[in-house]
N, C-alpha and C positions, 0 to 999 in steps of 0.2 A: 505495501500501500503507499507506504513512503517513496521509496527508490520511481512508481507511476507520477505523485506528488513531482518528488523532484526532476523527473522530467522534464514533468507539462510548464516548470516555472524555470527551468536553466531555457527550452524555450521562447518564452513566454520576453525573455530576457532576452536573451538572444536579438529574437523577434524586434525586440522595442529597438535597439541597440540599430538592427541592420535600418530600420525607421528613421531612423532619428542621424543614420550618416544619411538614406536621403536627401531628407529636406535641406540638413545639413550644405549638400555638393549641390543641388538645385537652386540656396539663398541668391539673391539678383547683390548685383555690387554695385554701389554709385558711382565705379569707377568705367564713366562710358566709351571710355579711346577705344582703338583695337588694341591688340595681345605689345602691339610694341609703343603704348605709347603715343603713337602718333595721330595727327586730326589724319581725318579720312576727307577727302578734301573731291568734291563730284563737278565736275566740267560741265558746264550747261551749251548746248547750243542751241542758239535758236533764229526764229526767221525774221527779216528785212522787217515788217510789221511791227514786233515783240520789242527789235529794237531802235526803233524808229518813235512807238511810243511809249519806251522806258519800260514799257508790262513785264519785259524782265530782270532791268533792275530793282521796283518795287519787292516781283515775287523774291532773289535771288535776298535782298536785304532783308526781307521778313521772313523765309526757312531763314538767315542764316541766325536772326535775335531768335527765331523760337527754340532752334537748336543749338548756341552756342554752347548749352554745361556738356550737351553730348558727345562732345569731338567730331561732330561735321563739320564741312563746309563747303558754301558752294560758289563754284565763278564761271565766271561766263569763260566761257571755251575756245575764245580771240580765235577763230574760225575763220575762211571762206566759204557757208554755209554746204557750195554743190562742189566743186573744186578738191578741198580738199577733205570732205570726208569722203568723195569718192575718191580720192587717189591711195589716204592714209588709211581708214577704217578696219578695213579688210586685214590688216597690221597691228589692232591692236589702238591706232593709235590718235580715233574719234573720241566723242565730248559720250558723259556714263550716260548722260542727259537726251535728248534731242523735243526739240519744243518746235514745229514744222506744223504747215500745211497739212490736210490730208492726202491726196495728191500727189507731194514729195514725198510722206512719209508710205505710200506704199512701192516708188517706185525705186527709193530707197531699199528699202525689204524685197524687189525683185531682183536687182541686181546686187542683192544679200550684201552687205552695207552694216545695214541693223538686222537686228533681232527682230522679230514683230511680234 
């Protein structure tokens, strides 16, 4: 009788320790930067309208304000949207985010310059 009770207590104790260690391992961290501690930079390529009207600048400013403590920063990709993306996109030098008209997005996707 004592042997069964002792086994149950040991199993209960080990289960509790296992569950506690799982929760400790899944705990959130206030450190929001990547593993190297560097800021993650998102390069955004916009269309001419967004550039001339200042939409992208407003969007980037709002994004950076919202995520300033998360280790993420958005910047203008500073590319000529058509020639640079077509030439450099397939080699990994393109922007992280593309803000373009739908017809341009479809053309870039069809030519495999971006992932749809």
